[in-house]
VOLOVEX-339075 format. One record per residue (C-alpha): x, y, z; residue in three letters; residue number from 1. Coordinates in steps of 0.02 Angstrom, whole numbers, plus 50000, padded with zeros to 5 digits. Example, Ala and Ser with C-alpha at 12.3 -4.5 7.8 and 13.67 -1.06 7.14 Angstrom:
# VOLOVEX-339075
{x->50615, y->49775, z->50390, aa->ALA, i->1}
{x->50684, y->49947, z->50357, aa->SER, i->2}
# end
This chain:
# VOLOVEX-339075
{x->51841, y->52496, z->45817, aa->MET, i->1}
{x->51782, y->52325, z->45886, aa->LYS, i->2}
{x->51618, y->52246, z->45838, aa->PRO, i->3}
{x->51465, y->52280, z->45945, aa->THR, i->4}
{x->51362, y->52153, z->46011, aa->PRO, i->5}
{x->51224, y->52183, z->45903, aa->ILE, i->6}
{x->51218, y->52244, z->45732, aa->SER, i->7}
{x->51201, y->52444, z->45717, aa->LYS, i->8}
{x->51100, y->52420, z->45562, aa->GLN, i->9}
{x->50990, y->52307, z->45647, aa->LEU, i->10}
{x->50953, y->52447, z->45796, aa->ILE, i->11}
{x->50955, y->52582, z->45668, aa->ASP, i->12}
{x->50813, y->52500, z->45554, aa->ASP, i->13}
{x->50717, y->52457, z->45714, aa->ALA, i->14}
{x->50708, y->52646, z->45773, aa->ILE, i->15}
{x->50661, y->52701, z->45596, aa->ARG, i->16}
{x->50526, y->52567, z->45573, aa->ASP, i->17}
{x->50455, y->52619, z->45739, aa->TYR, i->18}
{x->50451, y->52800, z->45684, aa->GLY, i->19}
{x->50543, y->52875, z->45809, aa->ILE, i->20}
{x->50641, y->53032, z->45762, aa->GLN, i->21}
{x->50723, y->53084, z->45915, aa->ASP, i->22}
{x->50762, y->52913, z->46020, aa->PHE, i->23}
{x->50811, y->53024, z->46185, aa->ALA, i->24}
{x->50619, y->53061, z->46183, aa->LYS, i->25}
{x->50566, y->52872, z->46155, aa->ALA, i->26}
{x->50449, y->52810, z->46278, aa->THR, i->27}
{x->50476, y->52655, z->46410, aa->ILE, i->28}
{x->50360, y->52564, z->46296, aa->ARG, i->29}
{x->50453, y->52604, z->46134, aa->GLU, i->30}
{x->50631, y->52561, z->46202, aa->VAL, i->31}
{x->50566, y->52388, z->46268, aa->LYS, i->32}
{x->50478, y->52340, z->46110, aa->SER, i->33}
{x->50646, y->52382, z->46008, aa->ILE, i->34}
{x->50735, y->52289, z->46133, aa->ALA, i->35}
{x->50635, y->52137, z->46119, aa->ALA, i->36}
{x->50642, y->52144, z->45931, aa->PHE, i->37}
{x->50831, y->52160, z->45910, aa->ALA, i->38}
{x->50859, y->52012, z->46049, aa->GLU, i->39}
{x->50736, y->51912, z->45948, aa->LYS, i->40}
{x->50818, y->51946, z->45781, aa->GLU, i->41}
{x->51004, y->51945, z->45840, aa->SER, i->42}
{x->50983, y->51795, z->45962, aa->GLY, i->43}
{x->51093, y->51908, z->46077, aa->VAL, i->44}
{x->51033, y->51919, z->46263, aa->GLU, i->45}
{x->50975, y->52107, z->46314, aa->PHE, i->46}
{x->51009, y->52177, z->46473, aa->ILE, i->47}
{x->50841, y->52267, z->46512, aa->LYS, i->48}
{x->50846, y->52410, z->46626, aa->MET, i->49}
{x->50697, y->52533, z->46538, aa->GLU, i->50}
{x->50554, y->52452, z->46630, aa->MET, i->51}
{x->50515, y->52472, z->46815, aa->GLY, i->52}
{x->50424, y->52315, z->46847, aa->ILE, i->53}
{x->50440, y->52221, z->46997, aa->PRO, i->54}
{x->50594, y->52070, z->46983, aa->GLY, i->55}
{x->50543, y->51970, z->47128, aa->LEU, i->56}
{x->50424, y->51857, z->47187, aa->PRO, i->57}
{x->50245, y->51935, z->47248, aa->ALA, i->58}
{x->50224, y->51926, z->47432, aa->ALA, i->59}
{x->50174, y->51768, z->47492, aa->LYS, i->60}
{x->50058, y->51818, z->47628, aa->VAL, i->61}
{x->49960, y->51910, z->47496, aa->GLY, i->62}
{x->49945, y->51778, z->47375, aa->VAL, i->63}
{x->49878, y->51659, z->47501, aa->GLU, i->64}
{x->49745, y->51776, z->47564, aa->ALA, i->65}
{x->49691, y->51806, z->47396, aa->GLN, i->66}
{x->49674, y->51628, z->47345, aa->ILE, i->67}
{x->49583, y->51596, z->47500, aa->HIS, i->68}
{x->49455, y->51742, z->47467, aa->ALA, i->69}
{x->49417, y->51677, z->47288, aa->LEU, i->70}
{x->49395, y->51519, z->47358, aa->SER, i->71}
{x->49266, y->51577, z->47467, aa->ASN, i->72}
{x->49173, y->51659, z->47320, aa->GLY, i->73}
{x->49228, y->51841, z->47327, aa->ILE, i->74}
{x->49242, y->51843, z->47151, aa->ALA, i->75}
{x->49028, y->51850, z->47120, aa->ASN, i->76}
{x->49042, y->52008, z->47239, aa->SER, i->77}
{x->49056, y->52201, z->47196, aa->TYR, i->78}
{x->49173, y->52283, z->47305, aa->PRO, i->79}
{x->49109, y->52428, z->47414, aa->ASP, i->80}
{x->49162, y->52577, z->47326, aa->ILE, i->81}
{x->49242, y->52645, z->47485, aa->GLN, i->82}
{x->49345, y->52476, z->47508, aa->GLY, i->83}
{x->49351, y->52322, z->47606, aa->TYR, i->84}
{x->49337, y->52382, z->47790, aa->PRO, i->85}
{x->49476, y->52255, z->47840, aa->GLU, i->86}
{x->49599, y->52326, z->47710, aa->LEU, i->87}
{x->49555, y->52520, z->47761, aa->LYS, i->88}
{x->49589, y->52477, z->47946, aa->LYS, i->89}
{x->49751, y->52384, z->47909, aa->GLN, i->90}
{x->49810, y->52527, z->47789, aa->ALA, i->91}
{x->49770, y->52663, z->47932, aa->SER, i->92}
{x->49872, y->52546, z->48042, aa->ARG, i->93}
{x->50025, y->52522, z->47918, aa->PHE, i->94}
{x->50033, y->52719, z->47904, aa->VAL, i->95}
{x->50041, y->52740, z->48089, aa->LYS, i->96}
{x->50162, y->52594, z->48093, aa->ALA, i->97}
{x->50281, y->52640, z->47967, aa->PHE, i->98}
{x->50243, y->52828, z->47922, aa->ILE, i->99}
{x->50219, y->52887, z->48096, aa->GLY, i->100}
{x->50064, y->52988, z->48070, aa->VAL, i->101}
{x->49871, y->52957, z->48103, aa->ASP, i->102}
{x->49758, y->52942, z->47953, aa->ILE, i->103}
{x->49565, y->52870, z->47993, aa->ALA, i->104}
{x->49526, y->52722, z->47906, aa->PRO, i->105}
{x->49395, y->52806, z->47792, aa->GLU, i->106}
{x->49529, y->52907, z->47719, aa->GLY, i->107}
{x->49623, y->52750, z->47659, aa->CYS, i->108}
{x->49544, y->52707, z->47494, aa->VAL, i->109}
{x->49586, y->52572, z->47378, aa->PRO, i->110}
{x->49626, y->52596, z->47194, aa->VAL, i->111}
{x->49686, y->52498, z->47051, aa->CYS, i->112}
{x->49869, y->52528, z->47082, aa->GLY, i->113}
{x->49929, y->52703, z->47122, aa->SER, i->114}
{x->49917, y->52748, z->46936, aa->MET, i->115}
{x->49726, y->52752, z->46973, aa->GLN, i->116}
{x->49743, y->52843, z->47131, aa->GLY, i->117}
{x->49834, y->52972, z->47045, aa->THR, i->118}
{x->49729, y->52987, z->46905, aa->PHE, i->119}
{x->49565, y->52998, z->47030, aa->ALA, i->120}
{x->49679, y->53124, z->47124, aa->SER, i->121}
{x->49713, y->53235, z->46983, aa->PHE, i->122}
{x->49533, y->53240, z->46931, aa->LEU, i->123}
{x->49469, y->53296, z->47108, aa->THR, i->124}
{x->49614, y->53427, z->47143, aa->CYS, i->125}
{x->49585, y->53502, z->46975, aa->SER, i->126}
{x->49400, y->53521, z->47000, aa->GLN, i->127}
{x->49425, y->53595, z->47189, aa->ALA, i->128}
{x->49447, y->53772, z->47141, aa->ASP, i->129}
{x->49426, y->53841, z->46979, aa->LYS, i->130}
{x->49555, y->53966, z->46988, aa->LYS, i->131}
{x->49682, y->53828, z->47029, aa->LYS, i->132}
{x->49690, y->53742, z->46857, aa->ASP, i->133}
{x->49873, y->53689, z->46858, aa->THR, i->134}
{x->49982, y->53537, z->46931, aa->VAL, i->135}
{x->50156, y->53567, z->46985, aa->LEU, i->136}
{x->50282, y->53425, z->46971, aa->PHE, i->137}
{x->50441, y->53426, z->47075, aa->ILE, i->138}
{x->50548, y->53322, z->46933, aa->ASP, i->139}
{x->50607, y->53212, z->46882, aa->PRO, i->140}
{x->50472, y->53105, z->46900, aa->GLY, i->141}
{x->50359, y->52962, z->46829, aa->PHE, i->142}
{x->50312, y->53010, z->46640, aa->PRO, i->143}
{x->50139, y->52928, z->46648, aa->VAL, i->144}
{x->50074, y->53061, z->46760, aa->GLN, i->145}
{x->50100, y->53183, z->46647, aa->LYS, i->146}
{x->50012, y->53089, z->46514, aa->MET, i->147}
{x->49871, y->53069, z->46639, aa->GLN, i->148}
{x->49850, y->53266, z->46642, aa->LEU, i->149}
{x->49864, y->53261, z->46450, aa->GLN, i->150}
{x->49721, y->53152, z->46451, aa->VAL, i->151}
{x->49619, y->53245, z->46563, aa->GLN, i->152}
{x->49660, y->53417, z->46478, aa->GLY, i->153}
{x->49738, y->53473, z->46644, aa->VAL, i->154}
{x->49875, y->53590, z->46637, aa->LYS, i->155}
{x->50050, y->53578, z->46727, aa->TYR, i->156}
{x->50207, y->53657, z->46757, aa->GLU, i->157}
{x->50384, y->53565, z->46798, aa->THR, i->158}
{x->50551, y->53617, z->46879, aa->PHE, i->159}
{x->50701, y->53495, z->46889, aa->ASP, i->160}
{x->50753, y->53474, z->47071, aa->VAL, i->161}
{x->50921, y->53446, z->47032, aa->TYR, i->162}
{x->50992, y->53629, z->47060, aa->GLU, i->163}
{x->50857, y->53675, z->47203, aa->PHE, i->164}
{x->50897, y->53555, z->47341, aa->ARG, i->165}
{x->50903, y->53613, z->47528, aa->GLY, i->166}
{x->50859, y->53800, z->47557, aa->GLU, i->167}
{x->50853, y->53830, z->47372, aa->LYS, i->168}
{x->50708, y->53735, z->47365, aa->LEU, i->169}
{x->50585, y->53855, z->47456, aa->GLY, i->170}
{x->50607, y->54002, z->47343, aa->SER, i->171}
{x->50595, y->53899, z->47176, aa->LYS, i->172}
{x->50431, y->53812, z->47237, aa->LEU, i->173}
{x->50361, y->53979, z->47304, aa->GLU, i->174}
{x->50397, y->54050, z->47124, aa->SER, i->175}
{x->50254, y->53956, z->47048, aa->TYR, i->176}
{x->50138, y->53940, z->47211, aa->LEU, i->177}
{x->50133, y->54135, z->47216, aa->LYS, i->178}
{x->50055, y->54138, z->47049, aa->LYS, i->179}
{x->49884, y->54067, z->47132, aa->GLY, i->180}
{x->49848, y->53928, z->47003, aa->ASN, i->181}
{x->49936, y->53777, z->47070, aa->ILE, i->182}
{x->49813, y->53648, z->47148, aa->CYS, i->183}
{x->49927, y->53510, z->47178, aa->ALA, i->184}
{x->50125, y->53482, z->47210, aa->ILE, i->185}
{x->50171, y->53315, z->47157, aa->VAL, i->186}
{x->50344, y->53209, z->47175, aa->TYR, i->187}
{x->50390, y->53043, z->47231, aa->SER, i->188}
{x->50506, y->53009, z->47368, aa->ASN, i->189}
{x->50617, y->52900, z->47347, aa->PRO, i->190}
{x->50622, y->52974, z->47190, aa->ASN, i->191}
{x->50584, y->52886, z->47013, aa->ASN, i->192}
{x->50708, y->52891, z->46929, aa->PRO, i->193}
{x->50852, y->52997, z->47017, aa->ALA, i->194}
{x->50819, y->52893, z->47187, aa->TRP, i->195}
{x->50867, y->53053, z->47275, aa->ILE, i->196}
{x->50769, y->53059, z->47445, aa->CYS, i->197}
{x->50696, y->53232, z->47514, aa->LEU, i->198}
{x->50754, y->53279, z->47688, aa->SER, i->199}
{x->50648, y->53320, z->47828, aa->GLU, i->200}
{x->50688, y->53504, z->47801, aa->GLN, i->201}
{x->50637, y->53504, z->47624, aa->GLU, i->202}
{x->50480, y->53411, z->47671, aa->LEU, i->203}
{x->50445, y->53541, z->47785, aa->GLN, i->204}
{x->50470, y->53679, z->47662, aa->THR, i->205}
{x->50346, y->53590, z->47542, aa->ILE, i->206}
{x->50215, y->53560, z->47678, aa->GLY, i->207}
{x->50216, y->53752, z->47749, aa->SER, i->208}
{x->50217, y->53821, z->47576, aa->LEU, i->209}
{x->50066, y->53707, z->47543, aa->ALA, i->210}
{x->49969, y->53762, z->47676, aa->THR, i->211}
{x->50024, y->53935, z->47644, aa->ARG, i->212}
{x->49942, y->53940, z->47453, aa->TYR, i->213}
{x->49821, y->53808, z->47470, aa->ASP, i->214}
{x->49888, y->53688, z->47370, aa->ALA, i->215}
{x->49855, y->53492, z->47387, aa->ILE, i->216}
{x->50023, y->53386, z->47397, aa->VAL, i->217}
{x->50023, y->53221, z->47309, aa->MET, i->218}
{x->50166, y->53116, z->47395, aa->GLU, i->219}
{x->50190, y->52968, z->47270, aa->ASP, i->220}
{x->50260, y->52826, z->47383, aa->LEU, i->221}
{x->50282, y->52698, z->47262, aa->ALA, i->222}
{x->50446, y->52643, z->47330, aa->TYR, i->223}
{x->50402, y->52648, z->47513, aa->PHE, i->224}
{x->50545, y->52621, z->47640, aa->ALA, i->225}
{x->50682, y->52595, z->47504, aa->MET, i->226}
{x->50805, y->52721, z->47567, aa->ASP, i->227}
{x->50922, y->52581, z->47620, aa->PHE, i->228}
{x->51026, y->52696, z->47705, aa->ARG, i->229}
{x->50920, y->52711, z->47845, aa->LYS, i->230}
{x->50820, y->52555, z->47944, aa->ASP, i->231}
{x->50645, y->52590, z->47910, aa->LEU, i->232}
{x->50590, y->52410, z->47955, aa->SER, i->233}
{x->50534, y->52398, z->48124, aa->THR, i->234}
{x->50336, y->52452, z->48141, aa->PRO, i->235}
{x->50283, y->52587, z->48273, aa->PHE, i->236}
{x->50455, y->52633, z->48302, aa->GLN, i->237}
{x->50564, y->52774, z->48221, aa->PRO, i->238}
{x->50661, y->52814, z->48117, aa->PRO, i->239}
{x->50495, y->52823, z->47990, aa->TYR, i->240}
{x->50468, y->52842, z->47816, aa->GLN, i->241}
{x->50483, y->53033, z->47787, aa->PRO, i->242}
{x->50322, y->53128, z->47722, aa->THR, i->243}
{x->50269, y->53301, z->47700, aa->VAL, i->244}
{x->50105, y->53243, z->47815, aa->ALA, i->245}
{x->50204, y->53295, z->47979, aa->ARG, i->246}
{x->50197, y->53477, z->47900, aa->TYR, i->247}
{x->50042, y->53512, z->47832, aa->THR, i->248}
{x->49853, y->53459, z->47829, aa->ASP, i->249}
{x->49851, y->53480, z->47646, aa->ASN, i->250}
{x->49907, y->53300, z->47576, aa->TYR, i->251}
{x->49868, y->53138, z->47482, aa->ILE, i->252}
{x->49984, y->52986, z->47510, aa->LEU, i->253}
{x->49986, y->52847, z->47360, aa->LEU, i->254}
{x->50045, y->52685, z->47418, aa->ILE, i->255}
{x->50077, y->52543, z->47314, aa->SER, i->256}
{x->50071, y->52358, z->47319, aa->GLY, i->257}
{x->50181, y->52328, z->47160, aa->SER, i->258}
{x->50350, y->52371, z->47225, aa->LYS, i->259}
{x->50362, y->52355, z->47411, aa->ALA, i->260}
{x->50268, y->52188, z->47404, aa->PHE, i->261}
{x->50301, y->52136, z->47217, aa->SER, i->262}
{x->50116, y->52135, z->47194, aa->TYR, i->263}
{x->50100, y->52226, z->47022, aa->ALA, i->264}
{x->50020, y->52115, z->46912, aa->GLY, i->265}
{x->49846, y->52133, z->47038, aa->GLU, i->266}
{x->49834, y->52312, z->47011, aa->ARG, i->267}
{x->49811, y->52373, z->47206, aa->ILE, i->268}
{x->49862, y->52506, z->47297, aa->GLY, i->269}
{x->49795, y->52618, z->47447, aa->VAL, i->270}
{x->49759, y->52821, z->47408, aa->THR, i->271}
{x->49786, y->52904, z->47583, aa->CYS, i->272}
{x->49692, y->53065, z->47613, aa->LEU, i->273}
{x->49728, y->53171, z->47770, aa->SER, i->274}
{x->49582, y->53176, z->47890, aa->ASN, i->275}
{x->49568, y->53363, z->47859, aa->SER, i->276}
{x->49568, y->53345, z->47667, aa->LEU, i->277}
{x->49454, y->53203, z->47663, aa->PHE, i->278}
{x->49302, y->53309, z->47759, aa->HIS, i->279}
{x->49340, y->53470, z->47676, aa->ARG, i->280}
{x->49202, y->53558, z->47572, aa->HIS, i->281}
{x->49258, y->53655, z->47427, aa->TYR, i->282}
{x->49132, y->53760, z->47343, aa->ASP, i->283}
{x->49163, y->53723, z->47168, aa->ASP, i->284}
{x->49153, y->53527, z->47205, aa->LEU, i->285}
{x->49010, y->53551, z->47308, aa->ALA, i->286}
{x->48926, y->53630, z->47175, aa->ALA, i->287}
{x->48965, y->53505, z->47055, aa->ARG, i->288}
{x->48937, y->53342, z->47170, aa->TYR, i->289}
{x->48793, y->53381, z->47275, aa->GLU, i->290}
{x->48872, y->53470, z->47421, aa->GLY, i->291}
{x->49016, y->53318, z->47438, aa->LEU, i->292}
{x->49173, y->53327, z->47528, aa->PRO, i->293}
{x->49334, y->53305, z->47455, aa->PHE, i->294}
{x->49360, y->53138, z->47508, aa->GLY, i->295}
{x->49186, y->53070, z->47445, aa->LEU, i->296}
{x->49208, y->53160, z->47284, aa->VAL, i->297}
{x->49360, y->53061, z->47257, aa->PHE, i->298}
{x->49288, y->52893, z->47294, aa->SER, i->299}
{x->49108, y->52887, z->47262, aa->THR, i->300}
{x->49114, y->52998, z->47110, aa->ARG, i->301}
{x->49284, y->52982, z->47046, aa->MET, i->302}
{x->49335, y->52802, z->47075, aa->LEU, i->303}
{x->49156, y->52747, z->47039, aa->TYR, i->304}
{x->49149, y->52831, z->46877, aa->ALA, i->305}
{x->49322, y->52758, z->46818, aa->LEU, i->306}
{x->49304, y->52572, z->46886, aa->SER, i->307}
{x->49164, y->52546, z->47004, aa->SER, i->308}
{x->49296, y->52495, z->47132, aa->GLY, i->309}
{x->49461, y->52401, z->47164, aa->THR, i->310}
{x->49482, y->52209, z->47123, aa->SER, i->311}
{x->49395, y->52117, z->47271, aa->HIS, i->312}
{x->49505, y->51982, z->47304, aa->SER, i->313}
{x->49655, y->52099, z->47277, aa->ALA, i->314}
{x->49585, y->52206, z->47416, aa->GLN, i->315}
{x->49612, y->52037, z->47543, aa->TYR, i->316}
{x->49776, y->52011, z->47475, aa->ALA, i->317}
{x->49831, y->52200, z->47512, aa->MET, i->318}
{x->49753, y->52198, z->47686, aa->ALA, i->319}
{x->49844, y->52037, z->47726, aa->ALA, i->320}
{x->50007, y->52111, z->47672, aa->MET, i->321}
{x->49968, y->52265, z->47764, aa->LEU, i->322}
{x->49932, y->52189, z->47922, aa->LYS, i->323}
{x->50079, y->52057, z->47924, aa->ALA, i->324}
{x->50199, y->52206, z->47894, aa->ALA, i->325}
{x->50115, y->52307, z->48042, aa->ALA, i->326}
{x->50119, y->52153, z->48162, aa->ASP, i->327}
{x->50317, y->52129, z->48136, aa->GLY, i->328}
{x->50271, y->51953, z->48024, aa->GLU, i->329}
{x->50324, y->52008, z->47848, aa->TYR, i->330}
{x->50494, y->52101, z->47824, aa->ASP, i->331}
{x->50452, y->52183, z->47659, aa->PHE, i->332}
{x->50602, y->52277, z->47674, aa->ARG, i->333}
{x->50722, y->52131, z->47683, aa->SER, i->334}
{x->50647, y->52065, z->47513, aa->GLU, i->335}
{x->50667, y->52221, z->47414, aa->VAL, i->336}
{x->50831, y->52265, z->47488, aa->ALA, i->337}
{x->50900, y->52156, z->47350, aa->GLU, i->338}
{x->50864, y->52302, z->47219, aa->TYR, i->339}
{x->50994, y->52396, z->47324, aa->GLY, i->340}
{x->51128, y->52252, z->47309, aa->ARG, i->341}
{x->51092, y->52240, z->47116, aa->ARG, i->342}
{x->51111, y->52436, z->47104, aa->ALA, i->343}
{x->51277, y->52434, z->47191, aa->HIS, i->344}
{x->51339, y->52303, z->47083, aa->ARG, i->345}
{x->51290, y->52400, z->46921, aa->LEU, i->346}
{x->51351, y->52564, z->46981, aa->LYS, i->347}
{x->51531, y->52487, z->46993, aa->GLU, i->348}
{x->51532, y->52416, z->46822, aa->ILE, i->349}
{x->51472, y->52579, z->46739, aa->PHE, i->350}
{x->51587, y->52692, z->46830, aa->CYS, i->351}
{x->51730, y->52575, z->46804, aa->ARG, i->352}
{x->51726, y->52609, z->46620, aa->HIS, i->353}
{x->51706, y->52793, z->46628, aa->GLY, i->354}
{x->51503, y->52811, z->46663, aa->PHE, i->355}
{x->51472, y->52942, z->46807, aa->ARG, i->356}
{x->51301, y->52930, z->46913, aa->VAL, i->357}
{x->51200, y->53103, z->46862, aa->VAL, i->358}
{x->51103, y->53117, z->47025, aa->TYR, i->359}
{x->51247, y->53056, z->47156, aa->ASP, i->360}
{x->51207, y->53139, z->47300, aa->THR, i->361}
{x->51086, y->53195, z->47422, aa->ASP, i->362}
{x->51126, y->53367, z->47491, aa->LEU, i->363}
{x->51316, y->53301, z->47502, aa->GLY, i->364}
{x->51261, y->53116, z->47554, aa->GLU, i->365}
{x->51294, y->52978, z->47430, aa->PRO, i->366}
{x->51140, y->52939, z->47337, aa->ILE, i->367}
{x->51060, y->52776, z->47419, aa->ALA, i->368}
{x->51072, y->52614, z->47302, aa->ASP, i->369}
{x->50888, y->52564, z->47240, aa->GLY, i->370}
{x->50773, y->52521, z->47134, aa->PHE, i->371}
{x->50836, y->52646, z->47009, aa->TYR, i->372}
{x->50992, y->52764, z->46963, aa->PHE, i->373}
{x->51055, y->52875, z->46836, aa->THR, i->374}
{x->51204, y->52862, z->46715, aa->ILE, i->375}
{x->51291, y->52980, z->46595, aa->GLY, i->376}
{x->51426, y->52966, z->46481, aa->TYR, i->377}
{x->51550, y->53116, z->46446, aa->PRO, i->378}
{x->51528, y->53199, z->46281, aa->GLY, i->379}
{x->51358, y->53114, z->46240, aa->MET, i->380}
{x->51195, y->53183, z->46260, aa->THR, i->381}
{x->51050, y->53061, z->46330, aa->SER, i->382}
{x->50986, y->53030, z->46159, aa->GLY, i->383}
{x->51164, y->52988, z->46091, aa->GLN, i->384}
{x->51195, y->52868, z->46262, aa->LEU, i->385}
{x->51030, y->52776, z->46242, aa->ALA, i->386}
{x->51049, y->52734, z->46056, aa->HIS, i->387}
{x->51234, y->52684, z->46080, aa->GLU, i->388}
{x->51193, y->52565, z->46230, aa->LEU, i->389}
{x->51073, y->52476, z->46117, aa->MET, i->390}
{x->51204, y->52407, z->45994, aa->TYR, i->391}
{x->51284, y->52330, z->46165, aa->TYR, i->392}
{x->51123, y->52262, z->46202, aa->GLY, i->393}
{x->51082, y->52380, z->46347, aa->VAL, i->394}
{x->50922, y->52459, z->46350, aa->SER, i->395}
{x->50866, y->52610, z->46470, aa->ALA, i->396}
{x->50754, y->52763, z->46438, aa->ILE, i->397}
{x->50824, y->52965, z->46448, aa->CYS, i->398}
{x->50804, y->53063, z->46585, aa->LEU, i->399}
{x->50731, y->53198, z->46470, aa->ILE, i->400}
{x->50573, y->53093, z->46482, aa->THR, i->401}
{x->50546, y->53104, z->46660, aa->THR, i->402}
{x->50567, y->53296, z->46654, aa->GLY, i->403}
{x->50758, y->53316, z->46706, aa->SER, i->404}
{x->50858, y->53433, z->46618, aa->HIS, i->405}
{x->51019, y->53332, z->46651, aa->GLN, i->406}
{x->51089, y->53231, z->46511, aa->GLU, i->407}
{x->51092, y->53042, z->46556, aa->GLY, i->408}
{x->50984, y->52886, z->46569, aa->LEU, i->409}
{x->50867, y->52797, z->46700, aa->ARG, i->410}
{x->50932, y->52629, z->46750, aa->VAL, i->411}
{x->50812, y->52502, z->46825, aa->CYS, i->412}
{x->50880, y->52356, z->46921, aa->THR, i->413}
{x->50728, y->52252, z->46937, aa->SER, i->414}
{x->50759, y->52129, z->46792, aa->PHE, i->415}
{x->50949, y->52103, z->46821, aa->ILE, i->416}
{x->50995, y->51926, z->46829, aa->ARG, i->417}
{x->51155, y->51854, z->46924, aa->ASP, i->418}
{x->51226, y->51811, z->46731, aa->ASN, i->419}
{x->51213, y->51987, z->46666, aa->GLN, i->420}
{x->51340, y->52062, z->46778, aa->TYR, i->421}
{x->51489, y->51967, z->46681, aa->GLU, i->422}
{x->51397, y->52019, z->46516, aa->LEU, i->423}
{x->51374, y->52195, z->46565, aa->LEU, i->424}
{x->51566, y->52202, z->46611, aa->GLU, i->425}
{x->51611, y->52135, z->46435, aa->GLU, i->426}
{x->51506, y->52250, z->46347, aa->ARG, i->427}
{x->51543, y->52393, z->46442, aa->MET, i->428}
{x->51728, y->52360, z->46409, aa->ALA, i->429}
{x->51696, y->52351, z->46220, aa->ILE, i->430}
{x->51578, y->52503, z->46235, aa->PHE, i->431}
{x->51742, y->52607, z->46337, aa->ALA, i->432}
{x->51858, y->52557, z->46199, aa->GLU, i->433}
{x->51747, y->52600, z->46055, aa->ASN, i->434}
{x->51702, y->52786, z->46141, aa->ASN, i->435}
{x->51874, y->52825, z->46233, aa->PRO, i->436}
{x->51863, y->52973, z->46359, aa->LEU, i->437}
# end
């Protein structure tokens, strides 16, 4: 056995001291903390792949607009709970330009990042109909969304889509919906962590079933237009970002500034409710909130109670970024395409040393290269692999924490630096020698 770059004792002691009994279930923050501790104690650089934080500069057009707004004194003024009118207008326009659907500005509500958008959406959906008290996740997905439901005390169910792509999706989805208790269906597209992209046929299936069983689809578009196999960069021209919005009126789109515009630090996003859903009256919501329709419950009750609105200056930044993108003056996709290039190089290194891509195809087509991908190693469980890689200065989270039933890890490309490809090559060569197939 060749010596590992980091002492096994150091890693094992750190995991024990953090009180982690099963490393397969370690959270993103726990893995991050252990990696930071081991890096400091050993002096060995870690290749950090656990945290989904943007690794590119924030969009300049947003920064400039926010600075200008602050210089003009906007910081002393509460934002309208419905949102800065120009942001609402530009969000509506952006949706038309890159998704190809019509959502009125009134239904485009700024939020403190998609995290707050999902929290408020969960609250509103779960209270709309007392008979529908459960959220359904098409997994794998973002672990914190389930934590949000845990905080709210809302029930959820989940299934791993790995074995249910294409024509198999409909019957699987319907097996949950026909129980009559599902208020919302949640998924990300492209998917965190698998990076699968649901097809138009699959989205049509989801949309038609959502209409039939009166469930609300929450489509998380955190990685907007990042299927780099298609050119989704030209505003107001197809191809557009795939969406369930073409197949049902029961939808909420969650558009984040964090990844597409690298604006994560300012916590800004837009939650877009369909025109029909925004104005829909639910008896249970009306009884609880003075007869208000769904959209106004979402904004004037849920968001108002949570934060009294969204950072005023950040709304100016988001408005400027959305406008510049829709005007064709800011090609945000060309900047974030760097994540795809990183994923391609990282996959080559891992696969050369015996690893495999777990979620490797989209209905027979090779998976896109993007912000995330998944890896596994023959003969190792998720927990064993994640633990073992820590000895080699590589940190990643286990797929089990994302609702996946597959053995493997989520790899995030955002923090990879140019010097680390060579480091990873060297370390995975030692890993492969120490763990022969």
